N, C-alpha and C positions, 0 to 999 in steps of 0.2 A: 328266614333266619338260618335254616340248615344249609343253605348254599354259601353262607359266609363262614367258611370252614375255620378261618382264623378266630373269629368271635366265638364259634362253638368250642374250639379247643381251649380257649382262655376260660370260658365258663366251666368247662369240664375240669380243668386243672384246679380251679378255685372252688369246685363243688357249689357253684353259685345257685342258690334257691330261686333267684329271680328268673332263671331259665328253665325251671322244672316244668315239663309238659310242652315246652316250645320245640324241642327236638329230642331225638333219641340217638344214642351212640352204640354202634355195632362194632364188634371186634372180630376180624376175619380169622384170627388164629384160634379163637375159642368157640366161635359160632353163637356167641351170646350178645344180646343188646340190652342197654341199661339207660337209666335216667341220668342226667348230668350231675345229680347229687349222689350218685352211688358211692358208698364208702370205700369201695375197692380202689386200689391204686390205679391211676390212669395208665392205660397201655401205651405202647409206642405209637407215635403219631402215624407212622406209615401203615399201621395195622387197623386204623380206625376208619369207619364209614359213618356219615351222619344222615339221618332220615327225619322227615317232618312228622311222621306219626308211627305208631307201633305197627300198624298194618303194613307199612312200607318195609319195615325191618323184617317182619315175619314173612312177607311175600318173597323176600330175597334169601330165605332159608335160616334166619336167625331165631334163636329161642330167647324168651324173656329171662332176665337175671333173677335168681332166687333171693338175692340180698336186697336189692332196691325195689323190686316188684313194680315193673313198668305199668301194670294194670291199676296201680293205686296212685298214679301221677294225677295232678289236677287236670280237669277237663281241658283239652286243647281248645284254644279260641278258634272255632271252626271257620268263622267268617273273616278272620284276619288274613289278608293277602290272597284270598281266593275269589273266583268269579261268583256272581250271584247264582248261577246255575249250580255250581258245586256247593255253595252254602245251603241252598234249598235241598239238594240231594242228601247232604250230611244230616240235615234236620230230619228228613224222612227215614234215613237209616237209624237214627237214634230212637225214632218212634216205632221202628220195626215194620215200616210200610213203604219201602222204596219201590217206585215204579217209574220208568221213563215216561210213561203216558202222563204222569202228573207234572212232568217238568217241561214238556213241549219240545224235547230234543230226541234224537235217535240214540240207540244204545251205543253205537260205535263212537259217536261224537262225545257222549258222556264218559265213556271209558278213556278216550284220549285226553279230555279235560282233567280227569282224576289222575291219570298217569303223569301229566305235565305238572300239576299243581301239588299233588300229594304223594306221588310215587307209588301208588297202589290203585287197583281197580275198585269200583264201588262194592263188588262182591267180596273182595278181600277185606275191606274195611268193615263191612257188615259181619263177616265171619269172625274177625278179631273182637269186635264189639260183643258178639255172642259169647265168645270164650271168656273175656274179661268179666262180663256180667255173671256168667255161670260160676266162675271162681269166687267172685264176691259172695254169691248166695251160698256156695258150699262152705266157705270159711266163716261167714258172719251170721248164718241162720241155722235153724234146725229143720228146715224143709227136707223132706225125703229126696234122695238124689234123682229119682225118676221124675218127680214134680219139678225139680230145678231144671231138668233138661228142657221141659216144655215152657217154663217161665223164660228161659234164655233164648227161645226161638228155634231149638233143634226139633227136627221132625221125628226122630226116633232115638231110643235109648242107646242103641248100638252106635249111631253116628256121634252122639254126645260123648260116649266113652272113648271112641277112637280119636275124636278131635282133641280132647283134652290130653290124652296119652301122647299123641303125636306132637302137640304144640308145647306142652308143659313137662313132658317126661314123667308124668304121674297120672294114675287113674283117679277118677272122682273119689273113690274110697280112700286112696292114699292122701289126697288133698284134705279130706275131711278130718283125718287124724290130727292135722295141724291147726284145726279150728281154734280161733283165738278166744271165743267166748260162746256161751250158750244162753239163748234168750227164751223167753216164754213162748210156748207154742201158739198162743192166740195172736201174738204180734210178731211182725218182722221188724228188725232194726238194722239199718244200713248207714254207713258213713259215706258222705259225698264230699270229696275234697274240692278245694278251690285254690286259686293263686292269691297270695297275700299282696297287699292288705285287703281286708274285707270289712265293710262298715255294716255290721249287723244292726246297729242302732238306727242307721239311716234307712235301711229296708223296712224295719218295724215301724219307724216314724211315718213312713210313706203309706204303708199298708193299713195301719190301725184305723185312721178315720174313714177308710174306704171299705172296711169289713162289712160283709153282707150278713145282717142279723139272721140267725138260725142256720146259716151255712158255715160261717167263719167265726172263730174266736181268737183274739190276739192279745197276748200279754207281753210285757217287756222281754221275757226270756223264752217265750213259746208261741208258735203259730199253730193253730188247729183248724181243720176243715173236714167236711164230709165230701165224699165223691161217689158217683153212681157205680153200682156193681150189678151183676145179673141177679143177685139175691135181694137187692134193695140199695143199701149204701154202706160204704166203708168209711173209716176215719183215719186221718193221718195227723201226726204231730211233728213239728220241726223245731229243733233247738240248736244253738250255736255251741261248737266245741273249739274255741280259739286255740287251745293248746295243741289240738290235733289238726289245725288248719282245715277244718271241715265242718259241715253241719250234720246233725244226726237226724235221720228220717225214721220215724217209728209209725208203722201202719198196720191195720188189721189185715188178715189174710185175704187175698184176692184171687180171682181165677187166673190160671197161667198166662193167658193171652194178654192180660191187662197190666201186669206188674212193671214191665219195662217201660210202658207208656206212662205210668204214674210217676216212676222215678224221673223220666225225662221231663215231665211237666213240672216237677218240683225243682229240678235243676234250672229250668227256664224261669220259674217264678222268682227264684232267689238269685238269678243271673250269675250262676256259679262258673260259667265258662268265659267270663270277661277277662281281659288282660289289663289289670289296673295300672301297672307301671308304664305300659306303652301308651295308654290313654292319657295318663298324667303327663308324660313327656311331651305329647303333642299339644294338649289343651293348656298346659302350664305356661306356654309362651305368651298367652293372652294376658294383658295386664289386669283385666277384671277377674278372669277365671283362675289365674295363678294362685292368689291368696285363698280362694275358695277350695281349691284342690288340696292345698296344704292344711287347711282347717278340717276338711272331711276326707282324709285319704281312704281310698277303696270304696267310695260311694258307688253303688250299683244302680241299674235301672230295673226296678222290680217288674217282672213279667206278668204272665197270666197263667193260671192253672187251666183255664178253659177259654178258648177263643170267643165262643158265643157269649158267655157270661161277661167277658170284658167288653165286647162290642155293645151289649145292652147297657152296661154300666157307663160307658163313654157317652152314649147318646143321652142317657138320663142326666149326664153331667153338663150338657150344653146349656150355657147361659144361667147356670145356678151354682150355688156354693157346693163345696165338697160335702158338707154336712147335709145339705138339701138333697143332693144326688144319692147319698147313702140312705137317707130316709125313704126315698122313692124306690130304690132298689130293694130295700127290705120289705116294703109293702108288696112289691111285685112278686118277690120270692115266696112270701107268706101266703099270698092269694092263689097263685097258680103252680107253685112248686110242690113236689111231694115232701113229706116231713123231712127236714134237714137238707133238702136238695134244691138247687136252682131249677127253674122250669125248663123243660125241653123246648126246642124251637117250634115244633108242631103245635104245642099247647098255646103259644102266644099268637099264632097266626090269626085265630078267630076270637081272641080274648078282647073283652071291653077294657082296653088299657087306659082309656080316659077316666075310668072310674076310680083310679088311685090318685087323681089330681093332676093329670097331664093335659096339656093343650092338645087339641085334636090333631094338629100337624105332627107333633112329637109322637103321638100314639101311632099315626100312620107310618112314620119312619121306623118305629120299633117293629111293627108288623111286616114291613118290607124286608128288613134284615132277617127277621125270624123266618120268613118265607124262603129267603135265599139260603139260609143254613139248613132249613128243612129239606129243600130240593137238592142241595149240593153241600153237604157238611164240610168238605175239604176245600171250598172255593178260595178261602183266604190263604191257606198253606200252599196252594198250587200257583199262586201269583209268582211271577218271574223275578221281581226285584221290588225295591221300595217304590219307585215311580209307578210300576204296574199295580202294586197293591193299593196305593192311594187313588189311582185312577179308577180302579174297580170299585172301591168304596164310595168315592164321590159320585159315581154314576147312579147310586141309589138315592131315592128322594129323601131330602132333609139332611144329608151328610155333606159337610163342607170340608175344606182342607184341614182345619184344626182337628176335627174328629178323625179324619182319615189318617193323619200323621200320628195322633195319639194311639189309635188302635194298632197301627203298624209298629209303633215304638214298643208297646207292651205285649200285644198278642203275638206278634211275629218276631219280636226281639231285634228289630231293625236298628242298628247302632247309630244310623245317620238320620233317623226320623226326627222332625223338628216342627212342632206346632207354632209357627212364627207369629200367628195372630193372638197368642195367649197373652192376656193382659198382665199377668204376673211376670212373665218373661220380659215384656217390654218395660215394665216398671223397674225390674231388677237391673236392666241395662240403661235406664233413664232415656228410653225412646218411646215415641208415640206412633211411629209408622212401621207396620209389620214388614213392609218392603225393605226399609233401611235395616231392620234387625236381620232379615233373611240375608241381605247383602253382606252385613258384618259377619254373619255366621258361616259364610263360605270358608273362612280360614279354619273353622272348627271341624270341617269334614275329615274323616268319616265318623266323627264321634259326637255329632250334634245332640243326640239323645242324652248323652252323659253331661254335656254342657247344660242342657235344660234342667237336669236334675240338680246340678249345683246352683243354678240360678233360682230354682224354686226353693232350695234350702236357704239361700241367702235371704229371700223374701219371706221366709217362714210360711210359705204357702203350700207346703207339701203335707 
């Protein structure tokens, strides 16, 4: 998008919300960069530079605008227009654990890819992510400034102070004076923006029948769940704020090293970084999908808060109804999980899983994937692309292409994952041969996961 300067300039002149988060506008005469919806009068075209992300603008010496607040833009659709390697790296950056060893490429090659596709190095993007997250915590919570520094991934208070002063022109204390609201000290409350439209009802409709008893509670206006902490478990709540074009995340206090990861997991669970208008423009050309997209604008692909939890849930869902799988998942959590939490992989490795009513082969599959997560917790997130992820999963006993694609679709947020053998998908398309469905779905790339969601909605099978 940012390379099409004419389209960018037109979007800027119209303050078009559809392009918010897709690119940023830097003005060479002021040294400031903005969102395309900035209320300020557009500058002369000759003085404008367009960048694909905030980090690219800041790497070139520009400061964020104080009026439109680039740090509050909807999450950029990181996987749109980038290579699989860059998408994986962006995901690791968001989780605060980027390492080239996890990506299977050299540091020089990774930096070249980032510069070509995003205009900034991985380190620059990670640095800007830390800055923006720190500013959010300063202005939206009552956390002590020293604690915020470590929550945001800074190694020292001094580096934290210097970085904010240099990038934003204000110290952390000065930023805190402009705090918008004060929340209760026991809970943290953050707003997580998205690009419109957003189908909250669609996400809740999908998640509700799949809720894990004792771990998750879902109501029409609120999603709640527990998550592990060093002290035991924390609790989070998510509500929709349509007038703010965001969701509200409210969670109990957590250790500094965990907060950014929890926020990232919630963004993935609610698919906040999707690009709904781009997806609709591509899929809407299909005569079957077009009416479905018009009926359910902004339908997302609900992700997973925890990859292992989702993988277990997917295996339990093989050849049974959604309700049946939820019953089995609840039994498993109640029998081997700590109060309010899903079991750890190591606990299930030696568990008598057949005792909850599973076939012996299904129990063996669960133990195999539990062993895989116990030995290598990051094995899924370190896969190189969709094909590699499915290949890695299918190599485990008892996991076929349907399960592999379903796990990739939700646990990894792969937008092109597509469980073609799914009976509900074939029924919605009036087809009986998975190969024919897969052949037809070629025209839906790279959004086949979103096509699947709309077809499931059509058949009321979600």
